[in-house]
C-alpha positions in Angstrom: 0.0 0.0 0.0 1.4 3.4 -1.0 0.3 6.8 0.3 0.6 9.6 -2.4 0.9 12.3 0.2 4.0 10.6 1.7 5.5 9.9 -1.7 5.1 13.4 -3.1 5.9 15.1 0.1 9.5 14.1 -0.5 9.4 15.9 -3.9 7.2 19.0 -3.7 6.1 21.2 -0.9 2.7 20.1 0.3 0.4 21.9 2.6 -2.2 19.4 3.6 -4.9 19.1 6.3 -7.4 16.5 7.4 -10.8 17.0 6.0 -13.9 15.0 7.2 -17.1 14.7 5.3 -19.8 12.1 4.5 -18.3 9.7 7.0 -14.9 9.7 5.3 -11.6 11.3 6.3 -9.3 12.8 3.6 -5.9 14.4 3.1 -6.8 17.8 1.5 -4.9 20.8 0.2 -5.2 23.8 2.4 -6.7 27.0 1.1 -8.1 25.8 -2.2 -11.4 27.4 -3.4 -14.6 25.5 -2.5 -15.7 25.1 -6.1 -14.6 26.0 -9.7 -16.8 29.1 -9.8 -15.0 30.5 -6.8 -11.7 29.7 -8.6 -12.9 31.6 -11.7 -13.7 34.7 -9.6 -10.2 34.5 -8.1 -8.6 34.3 -11.5 -10.8 37.1 -12.9 -9.8 39.3 -10.0 -6.1 38.6 -10.5 -6.0 38.7 -14.3 -9.1 40.6 -15.5 -7.8 41.5 -18.9 -5.9 38.3 -19.7 -7.4 35.9 -22.3 -9.1 33.0 -20.5 -10.3 31.1 -23.5 -10.1 31.3 -27.3 -13.1 29.8 -29.1 -12.8 27.5 -32.1 -13.4 30.5 -34.5 -10.6 32.5 -32.8 -12.7 34.7 -30.6 -10.8 35.7 -27.5 -12.6 36.1 -24.2 -10.9 37.7 -21.2 -11.3 36.5 -17.6 -13.3 39.6 -16.8 -15.7 39.0 -19.7 -15.8 35.2 -19.1 -16.9 35.8 -15.5 -19.5 38.4 -16.6 -21.0 36.1 -19.2 -21.1 33.2 -16.7 -22.9 35.4 -14.2 -25.4 36.7 -16.7 -26.2 33.2 -18.0 -26.4 31.8 -14.5 -28.9 34.6 -13.7 -30.9 33.7 -16.8 -31.0 30.0 -15.9 -32.0 30.8 -12.3 -34.5 33.6 -12.9 -35.8 32.7 -16.3 -35.7 28.9 -16.2 -35.9 28.2 -12.4 -32.7 26.1 -12.3 -31.8 25.5 -8.7 -29.2 23.8 -6.6 -28.9 20.1 -7.3 -30.7 20.2 -10.6 -29.1 18.1 -13.4 -28.3 20.2 -16.5 -27.3 18.4 -19.6 -24.7 19.9 -21.9 -25.0 18.7 -25.5 -22.5 21.1 -26.9 -19.4 21.1 -29.0 -16.1 22.2 -27.5 -16.3 26.0 -27.5 -17.2 29.1 -25.5 -20.8 28.1 -25.2 -19.8 24.9 -23.4 -17.4 26.7 -21.0 -19.9 29.4 -20.1 -22.7 27.0 -19.6 -20.6 24.7 -17.4 -19.4 27.5 -15.2 -22.9 28.9 -14.9 -24.2 25.5 -13.8 -21.4 25.3 -11.2 -22.3 28.8 -9.9 -25.9 27.7 -9.3 -24.8 24.6 -7.4 -26.5 22.5 -10.0 -24.9 19.3 -11.6 -23.4 19.4 -15.1 -24.0 16.4 -17.3 -21.6 16.7 -20.3 -22.9 14.5 -23.2 -20.7 13.1 -26.0 -21.2 15.0 -29.2 -19.8 12.0 -31.0 -22.7 9.8 -30.0 -25.7 9.0 -32.2 -29.2 10.1 -31.2 -30.2 6.8 -29.6 -27.0 6.7 -27.4 -27.5 10.3 -26.2 -31.2 9.7 -25.4 -30.2 6.5 -23.4 -27.9 8.5 -21.2 -30.5 11.2 -20.7 -33.1 8.6 -19.6 -30.6 7.6 -16.9 -29.7 11.0 -15.6 -33.0 12.9 -14.8 -32.2 16.2 -16.5 -34.2 19.3 -15.5 -32.7 21.3 -18.4 -30.8 20.6 -21.6 -28.5 23.1 -23.2 -27.7 22.0 -26.7 -26.2 23.1 -30.0 -28.6 23.5 -32.9 -27.3 20.3 -34.5 -28.9 18.3 -31.6 -32.0 20.3 -30.9 -34.4 18.0 -32.7 -33.0 15.0 -30.8 -34.2 16.5 -27.5 -37.9 16.7 -28.5 -38.9 13.7 -26.3 -37.5 15.5 -23.3 -38.7 18.9 -24.2 -42.3 17.4 -24.4 -42.0 16.4 -20.8 -41.1 18.8 -17.9 -37.5 19.1 -19.1 -36.6 22.6 -20.3 -34.5 23.2 -23.5 -32.1 26.0 -24.3 -30.6 26.2 -27.8 -27.2 27.6 -27.4 -26.2 28.9 -30.8 -23.4 31.4 -30.4 -23.9 31.8 -26.7 -21.3 34.4 -26.1 -23.0 36.7 -28.6 -26.6 35.8 -27.8 -26.1 36.6 -24.1 -25.8 40.3 -25.1 -29.5 40.1 -26.1 -30.6 38.6 -22.8 -31.8 41.3 -20.4 -29.4 42.2 -17.7 -29.6 39.5 -15.0 -28.7 40.1 -11.4 -25.0 39.4 -11.4 -24.9 39.5 -7.6 -27.0 36.4 -7.2 -26.6 34.8 -3.8 -25.5 31.6 -5.6 -21.8 31.2 -5.4 -21.5 27.5 -6.2 -22.1 24.4 -4.0 -20.2 23.3 -1.0 -17.2 20.9 -1.1 -19.2 17.7 -0.8 -22.0 18.8 -3.1 -22.1 17.0 -6.5 -21.1 19.1 -9.5 -20.5 16.8 -12.4 -22.4 13.6 -13.5 -20.3 11.8 -16.1 -21.0 8.4 -17.6 -18.1 6.0 -17.9 -18.8 4.2 -21.2 -21.7 2.0 -22.5 -25.2 3.2 -22.9 -27.3 0.0 -22.8 -26.5 -1.5 -19.4 -23.0 -1.4 -18.0 -22.4 2.4 -18.1 -22.2 4.0 -14.6 -23.0 7.5 -13.8 -20.1 9.0 -11.8 -21.0 11.8 -9.4 -18.0 14.0 -8.7 -18.1 16.6 -5.9 -16.7 20.1 -5.9 -14.1 18.7 -3.5 -13.1 16.0 -6.0 -12.7 18.5 -8.8 -10.8 21.1 -6.8 -8.4 18.5 -5.3 -7.8 17.2 -8.9 -7.0 20.6 -10.4 -4.7 21.5 -7.5 -3.0 18.2 -7.9 -2.3 18.9 -11.6 -1.3 22.5 -10.9 1.2 21.5 -8.2 2.7 18.3 -9.7 3.0 19.6 -13.3 3.8 23.2 -12.2 1.0 24.9 -14.3 1.2 28.7 -14.0 -0.7 31.7 -15.3 1.9 31.9 -18.0 0.9 28.5 -19.5 -1.1 28.2 -22.6 -2.9 25.0 -23.7 -5.0 23.7 -26.5 -7.7 21.1 -25.8 -7.1 18.3 -28.2 -9.3 15.8 -26.5 -13.1 15.7 -26.1 -14.1 18.4 -23.7 -16.9 16.2 -22.3 -14.3 13.6 -21.1 -12.9 14.0 -17.6 -9.5 14.9 -19.2 -10.9 17.7 -21.2 -13.2 19.0 -18.5 -11.1 18.7 -15.4 -7.5 18.1 -16.4 -7.5 21.0 -19.0 -10.4 23.4 -18.9 -10.9 23.5 -15.1 -7.2 23.3 -14.4 -6.4 26.3 -16.6 -9.3 28.5 -15.4 -8.1 27.7 -11.8 -4.4 28.4 -12.6 -5.2 31.6 -14.6 -3.8 30.2 -17.9 -5.1 30.5 -21.4 -7.0 27.7 -23.2 -7.6 27.3 -26.9 -10.7 25.3 -27.8 -10.9 23.1 -30.9 -14.3 21.7 -32.0 -12.6 18.6 -33.4 -9.2 17.0 -33.2 -7.0 17.7 -36.2 -3.3 16.9 -35.8 -2.1 19.5 -38.3 -4.3 22.2 -36.8 -3.2 21.4 -33.3 0.5 21.7 -34.3 -0.2 24.9 -36.2 -1.8 26.3 -33.0 1.1 25.2 -30.9 3.5 27.0 -33.2 1.5 30.1 -33.8 0.1 30.7 -30.3 3.2 29.5 -28.4 1.4 26.7 -26.6 3.4 25.5 -23.5 1.3 22.6 -22.2 -0.7 19.7 -23.6 -2.6 16.8 -22.1 -3.8 14.2 -24.6 -4.3 10.5 -25.3 -1.7 8.1 -26.8 -3.8 8.1 -30.0 -3.6 11.9 -30.2 0.2 11.7 -29.8 0.4 9.0 -32.5 -1.4 11.2 -34.9 0.8 14.2 -34.0 3.9 12.1 -34.5 2.9 11.5 -38.1 3.1 15.3 -38.7 6.5 15.8 -37.0 8.4 16.3 -40.3 6.6 19.6 -40.9 7.2 20.7 -37.3 10.8 19.7 -36.5 10.9 22.2 -33.5 8.2 23.5 -31.2 10.2 25.7 -28.8 7.3 27.0 -26.8 6.3 23.6 -25.5 7.6 22.7 -22.1 5.4 19.8 -21.0 3.3 17.0 -22.5 1.0 14.9 -20.3 -0.4 11.6 -21.5 -3.3 9.7 -20.1 -6.5 7.9 -21.1 -4.8 4.6 -22.1 -1.5 2.8 -22.2 1.3 4.7 -24.0 4.0 2.2 -25.3 7.6 3.1 -24.4 8.5 3.2 -28.1 6.1 6.1 -28.7 7.4 8.0 -25.6 10.9 7.7 -26.9 9.8 8.8 -30.4 8.3 11.9 -28.9 11.5 12.5 -26.9 13.6 12.2 -30.1 11.3 14.7 -31.8 11.1 17.1 -28.9 14.0 16.4 -26.7 13.6 19.5 -24.5 9.9 18.8 -23.7 9.1 17.1 -20.3 6.8 14.2 -21.1 4.7 12.9 -18.1 2.6 9.8 -18.1 -0.6 10.0 -16.2 -3.1 7.3 -15.1 -6.6 7.9 -14.0 -10.3 7.5 -14.8 -13.6 9.2 -14.5 -14.0 7.8 -11.0 -10.7 9.4 -9.9 -11.7 12.9 -11.2 -8.9 12.4 -13.7 -5.6 12.0 -11.8 -4.7 8.8 -9.9 -0.9 8.6 -10.6 1.4 11.1 -12.2 5.0 10.5 -13.3 7.3 12.7 -11.2 10.1 13.3 -13.8 10.5 13.1 -17.5 9.2 9.6 -18.4 11.4 9.1 -21.4 14.5 9.6 -19.2 13.5 7.3 -16.4 14.4 3.7 -15.7 10.7 3.2 -15.0 9.5 4.3 -18.4 6.8 1.5 -18.4 5.3 2.8 -15.2 2.4 5.2 -15.0 3.9 7.1 -12.0 3.3 7.6 -8.3 -0.1 7.9 -6.6 -1.1 11.5 -6.3 -1.3 13.4 -2.9 -4.4 12.5 -1.0 -4.7 9.1 -2.6 -3.9 5.6 -1.1 -3.4 2.8 -3.6 -3.1 -0.9 -2.9 -2.8 -4.1 -4.9 -5.0 -7.1 -3.9 -5.1 -10.7 -4.9 -8.2 -12.8 -5.7 -8.8 -13.3 -2.0 -8.9 -9.6 -1.4 -5.7 -9.6 0.6 -2.9 -7.1 -0.2 0.0 -8.6 -2.2 3.7 -7.7 -1.9 5.6 -5.4 -4.3 6.2 -6.9 -7.7 3.2 -9.2 -7.6 0.3 -8.5 -9.9 -3.2 -8.0 -8.5 -6.1 -5.6 -8.8 -5.5 -1.9 -8.3 -7.7 -0.4 -5.6 -7.8 3.2 -4.5 -9.1 5.4 -1.7 -8.9 9.2 -1.2 -9.6 12.7 -2.1 -10.2 12.3 -5.9 -12.4 9.2 -5.6 -16.1 9.7 -6.4 -18.6 9.9 -3.6 -21.1 7.6 -5.3 -22.4 6.2 -8.5 -25.7 7.8 -9.6 -28.7 5.5 -8.6 -26.4 2.5 -8.5 -24.9 0.5 -5.7 -22.0 -1.6 -6.9 -19.3 -3.7 -5.2 -16.6 -1.7 -7.0 -17.1 1.1 -4.5 -17.2 0.2 -0.8 -18.9 2.1 1.9 -15.6 3.3 3.4 -14.5 4.6 0.0 -12.3 1.9 -1.6 -12.6 1.8 -5.4 -11.8 -1.4 -7.3 -10.6 -0.1 -10.6 -10.8 -3.4 -12.6 -7.2 -2.7 -13.7 -4.4 -5.2 -12.9 -0.9 -4.0 -11.9 1.9 -4.0 -9.4 4.1 -1.7 -7.4 7.9 -1.6 -7.3 9.6 -0.8 -4.1 9.8 2.9 -4.9 6.0 3.3 -5.1 5.8 3.4 -8.9 2.7 1.7 -10.3 2.9 -0.6 -13.3 -0.3 -1.6 -15.1 -0.3 -5.0 -16.8 -3.9 -5.7 -17.9 -7.5 -4.8 -17.6 -9.8 -7.0 -15.6 -12.9 -5.4 -17.0 -14.1 -6.6 -20.4 -13.7 -3.1 -21.8 -12.2 -1.9 -25.1 -10.0 1.3 -24.9 -9.8 2.8 -28.3 -7.3 5.6 -27.9 -9.0 6.8 -24.7 -12.5 6.2 -25.9 -14.0 3.4 -23.7 -16.2 0.9 -25.5 -18.4 -1.5 -23.7 -18.3 -4.8 -25.7 -21.8 -5.6 -24.5 -23.2 -2.4 -26.1 -21.9 -3.4 -29.5 -23.0 -7.0 -29.1 -26.4 -5.8 -28.1 -26.8 -4.0 -31.5 -25.4 -7.0 -33.4 -28.0 -9.2 -31.7 -30.7 -6.9 -32.9 -30.1 -8.0 -36.5 -32.7 -10.8 -37.1 -30.2 -13.1 -38.8 -27.5 -13.1 -36.2 -27.5 -16.0 -33.8 -24.4 -15.3 -31.8 -22.0 -12.3 -31.5 -18.9 -11.5 -29.5 -16.9 -8.2 -29.6 -13.3 -8.1 -28.4 -10.5 -5.6 -28.5 -7.6 -6.2 -30.9 -4.4 -4.3 -31.2 -4.0 -1.3 -33.5 -1.0 0.9 -34.1 -2.8 4.2 -34.0 -5.5 3.7 -31.4 -3.8 1.0 -29.3 -6.9 -1.1 -29.4 -10.0 -1.2 -31.6 -13.2 -3.3 -31.6 -13.6 -6.4 -33.7 -16.5 -8.8 -33.9 -17.2 -12.5 -34.6 -20.8 -13.4 -35.6 -22.7 -16.6 -36.3 -25.6 -16.3 -38.7 -28.7 -18.3 -38.3 -29.1 -21.2 -40.8 -31.0 -20.0 -43.8 -30.6 -16.3 -42.9 -29.4 -13.8 -45.4 -25.9 -13.0 -44.2 -24.8 -9.4 -44.6 -21.3 -8.7 -45.8 -18.8 -7.2 -43.4 -19.2 -3.8 -45.0 -23.0 -3.9 -45.0 -23.0 -4.7 -41.3 -20.7 -1.8 -40.5 -22.9 0.6 -42.5 -26.0 -0.6 -40.6 -24.2 -0.3 -37.2 -23.1 3.3 -38.1 -26.8 4.2 -38.0 -27.1 2.9 -34.4 -23.9 4.0 -32.7 -20.9 6.3 -32.7 -18.3 5.5 -35.4 -15.5 4.7 -33.0 -17.6 1.9 -31.5 -18.3 0.1 -34.8 -16.0 -3.0 -35.2 -13.2 -2.4 -37.7 -13.2 -6.1 -38.5 -16.0 -8.6 -38.5 -15.6 -12.3 -39.0 -18.4 -14.8 -39.7 -18.0 -18.2 -38.0 -19.9 -21.5 -37.9 -19.8 -21.3 -34.1 -18.2 -19.3 -31.3 -15.8 -21.1 -28.9 -16.8 -21.5 -25.3 -15.0 -22.0 -22.1 -15.5 -25.0 -19.9 -18.1 -23.2 -17.9 -20.1 -22.4 -21.1 -19.2 -18.8 -21.6 -18.0 -17.4 -24.9 -14.2 -17.7 -25.0 -13.2 -14.2 -26.0 -9.5 -14.9 -25.5 -9.7 -17.5 -28.3 -11.6 -15.1 -30.5 -8.9 -12.5 -30.1 -6.5 -15.2 -31.3 -8.6 -15.6 -34.5 -7.9 -11.9 -35.4 -4.2 -12.2 -34.5 -3.9 -15.3 -36.7 -5.6 -13.5 -39.6 -3.2 -10.6 -39.3 -0.2 -12.9 -39.5 -1.3 -14.5 -42.7 
């Protein structure tokens, strides 16, 4: 068992105190704001004329204006639409100023933001909304028609449009509203982990979780008001929302927002706008590496953080060869840890522990347990379990053995510690596919395959891919006499039902699927089928 406060206390100055709440005791940073809206007010007071965010179209918004727009929109939501503390407000918005202003306005009111994936298809989005009890939906025009079933109920709907401009037309709201955000233990974000049909879990993060996470990143990665970042990951993911947007608003830095990921555009932005810091997935870095010939030097960059999924050492070394003066830090975390669980303390490429994901962060205790639940010694593989300040308080409307009453989270990841407290991940216990940081529940894809009348059996597995690390592949058995669709026809039909990244890149037809001795489909053997096919 390793305590992150003790490990990092030897490396950086920590000012921590004991914090009690909800029957749990935490190690907490002293003096941090109670919520992100309070952090925004602090940054706006310190840097009123500094650029806070730059929208996808290049529009720059200062901290003073960002705060004013947030206050005005919060007033509109409270006075005009009766949004109150604890209400769930869904954000079906592209990455841009409208998302940022809406999110901070929700935080100010003490409501709970529900960021929805703009990559999802209509059915997938509606499935998440059904689970989350929204009182209000704020959406871009592209998605407004999708929301008709909820607008027909008691759920209110706001079409965002160009929110920053349209707010000028809204009557002056009371900008001195009593609302100043919720308390530390109040929920502020409801974010779903992956699938939409059954296995997805609604993660409720508190203000305390979020603020502890952003202070962790600020402190361990030395983020300052002079830093500039570009969000090259989905803003509705915990990395985009907490590890980038929230972190930079808290630190007083500048954030560039891109509606979609484009490697060339990201690198153009880095060079033109003198970006200093990026946090992205291994897939994003793979795509950036492909463009390195046109960008042999990026002198403004000082640090790259990498999370979401496993980053092979070969790619870390390739980035180091490309950008030798940039500090590359591996990060491991998940939605349930408010983003950070471990952070590499030095440049990963220059460490003997390059395959590690780093040290547990301050305020977090991590242990490795065997099948019997007992802790195992250093070097022995077991399940990674965590407890502490960044761990979610609860899953929404769900009691699960993965989160115990006293706060221990079973991650489903397998790994081990070395004797220096570095965590190494070796496998995933959960039957989940990680496509470049996008989590895919195999059951969700199988569910859609089984809906085809002619399919008798279906199994979806993750197979290796150079760019994304892992991609979904499927094996299907057609009923005798059924009209079997071709691999391409199946993919086209699936694209009508789910996000493109979830659709299997390879589909094999088989006479039967292999089973284990206990009668379950043998997915290990199915993965072998695809490996054998690649080797031919």
